[in-house]
Structures are given as C-alpha cells and as structure tokens.
C-alpha positions in Angstrom: -113.8 -8.5 -99.3 -116.4 -6.2 -98.1 -118.8 -6.8 -95.0 -120.9 -4.9 -92.8 -119.8 -4.6 -89.0 -120.7 -2.6 -86.1 -123.6 -0.9 -84.3 -124.5 2.8 -85.3 -127.1 5.1 -83.5 -128.8 6.9 -86.4 -131.6 9.7 -86.2 -134.4 9.1 -88.6 -136.0 12.6 -89.9 -139.8 13.5 -90.6 -139.5 12.1 -94.1 -138.1 8.8 -93.2 -134.4 9.7 -94.2 -131.4 8.2 -92.4 -127.6 8.7 -93.1 -126.1 5.6 -93.9 -123.0 5.7 -91.7 -119.9 6.3 -93.7 -118.1 3.1 -92.5 -121.0 1.1 -93.9 -121.3 3.0 -97.4 -117.6 2.5 -97.7 -118.3 -1.0 -97.6 -120.8 -1.3 -99.9 -119.9 -3.7 -103.2 -119.1 -1.4 -106.0 -121.5 -3.5 -108.0 -124.6 -2.8 -105.9 -124.6 0.6 -107.3 -125.4 2.4 -103.9 -128.5 0.6 -103.8 -130.1 -1.2 -101.0 -133.3 -3.3 -101.1 -135.0 -3.1 -97.6 -137.3 -5.9 -96.5 -138.8 -6.9 -93.4 -136.6 -9.0 -91.1 -137.1 -11.6 -88.3 -137.8 -10.4 -84.7 -139.3 -7.0 -85.7 -136.2 -5.4 -87.6 -135.8 -4.3 -91.1 -133.0 -6.1 -93.4 -131.0 -4.1 -95.8 -129.3 -5.8 -98.6 -127.1 -4.5 -101.2 -128.9 -4.7 -104.5 -126.1 -7.6 -105.6 -126.8 -9.8 -102.5 -130.4 -9.2 -102.8 -130.5 -10.4 -106.5 -128.8 -13.7 -105.3 -131.5 -14.1 -102.6 -134.3 -13.2 -105.0 -133.1 -15.9 -107.3 -133.4 -18.4 -104.2 -136.9 -17.2 -103.3 -138.1 -17.6 -106.9 -137.3 -21.4 -106.6 -139.5 -21.7 -103.2 -142.8 -23.9 -104.3 -145.8 -22.1 -104.7 -147.6 -24.7 -103.7 -146.2 -24.7 -100.3 -148.4 -22.4 -97.8 -145.5 -21.5 -95.6 -143.3 -20.5 -98.5 -146.1 -18.4 -99.8 -146.5 -16.9 -96.3 -142.7 -16.0 -95.7 -142.4 -14.5 -99.3 -145.8 -12.5 -98.8 -144.2 -11.3 -95.4 -140.7 -10.4 -96.7 -141.8 -8.8 -100.2 -145.1 -7.0 -99.4 -143.5 -4.0 -98.0 -140.0 -4.4 -99.6 -138.5 -1.2 -101.2 -135.3 -0.3 -103.1 -133.3 2.7 -101.6 -130.5 4.4 -103.4 -128.0 6.2 -101.4 -127.9 9.8 -102.2 -124.8 11.9 -102.8 -125.1 13.0 -98.9 -125.1 9.5 -97.8 -129.0 9.2 -97.3 -131.6 6.9 -97.9 -135.5 7.1 -97.7 -137.2 4.6 -95.9 -141.1 4.0 -96.5 -143.2 5.0 -93.4 -144.8 1.3 -93.7 -141.4 -0.1 -93.2 -140.5 2.1 -90.3 -144.1 1.6 -88.5 -143.5 -2.3 -89.0 -140.1 -2.2 -87.0 -141.6 0.4 -84.4 -139.0 3.0 -85.8 -139.5 6.6 -85.1 -137.0 9.3 -84.7 -134.1 6.9 -83.9 -132.6 3.7 -84.9 -129.9 1.1 -84.5 -128.0 0.0 -87.5 -126.4 -3.6 -86.8 -123.8 -4.9 -89.5 -124.4 -8.6 -90.2 -121.6 -9.2 -92.7 -123.7 -9.1 -96.0 -126.4 -7.3 -94.5 -127.7 -4.4 -92.1 -130.4 -4.8 -89.5 -132.3 -1.5 -88.9 -133.9 -1.6 -85.1 -136.2 0.4 -82.9 -133.2 1.2 -80.0 -135.9 -0.1 -77.5 -136.4 -3.4 -79.5 -132.8 -3.7 -79.8 -131.3 -3.6 -76.2 -133.2 -6.8 -75.1 -131.9 -8.6 -78.2 -128.3 -7.5 -77.0 -129.1 -8.3 -73.7 -130.2 -11.8 -74.5 -126.8 -12.3 -76.7 -124.7 -11.3 -73.8 -126.3 -13.7 -71.6 -126.4 -16.6 -73.8 -123.7 -16.4 -76.4 -121.3 -18.8 -74.5 -124.0 -21.4 -74.4 -125.2 -21.5 -77.9 -121.7 -20.8 -79.5 -120.8 -24.7 -79.3 -123.8 -25.2 -81.9 -122.1 -23.3 -84.5 -118.7 -24.0 -85.2 -116.3 -21.3 -86.7 
C-alpha cells in the first residue's frame, strides 16, 4: 500500500518549480501516472492529490447539490485555482504563481505527507500549526479512535 508520510523542507525556484522529495515520488500510486492535482486546502495550505485519488474526490464533488450555497462556495474555493502538475524526469513539478501566492509560499515550502495527499505550506505558517498539534494532540486524540 502506498502512502505519503513525513515532513520535507523544499526550495521553490523563481518559476514556481519544486523537487518532489524522492520518498514521496516513490510512494505515488503507479496508476496516477506521476500526475498531481493541486488545490487550495484549509488553513492556508495547498493540497496535492495523486490523479487517481483526485478522480474519486471529483466524483464526490460532482454530487454536491448545486442549489446549496455552501457547496457552491466550497467548490469554487477549491477548484477556481486548481492545477494539474506532472512530475518531470528530474522529479520536479511547476506550481502556478496564483496557488503559491494564495498559500503565502515564496522561495521555501514545507511538504507534509498526509497519507493519501500532500500538504504544501509556507514554513512560517506551518510552525504554529505544528506547535498547536504538539500542545493539543493528547487532548483531542480520544475524539478520534484509531
């Protein structure tokens, strides 16, 4: 079974290119054809989904009622700046500037493995998120049995 785990500090070049860490590339599901779908995430990060995972999510999104204003809002927020990124032979992807700007990412990012997706963070935004996780994890854990 494949899964994304770990935390990686990654430089971003002036063209918005990043090297996807080798450990994460190795764990891409083969049927995803080295393709990631990048969308706006929550808490001001970006989410990167392998194509096959995204296809399942897109099918669920298609079922959201278009008469529901909250569903429309969430769909527009997630998809308006979504992009497809194919990992090249050198292990790089290019992220659109609009997405990088939305997450406050400039010349560095933190990529965090989240099982079936990767989160991409501005390092300054990621630190307080981890500090909160470190301080509250024991308190919230009983609400989410493993």
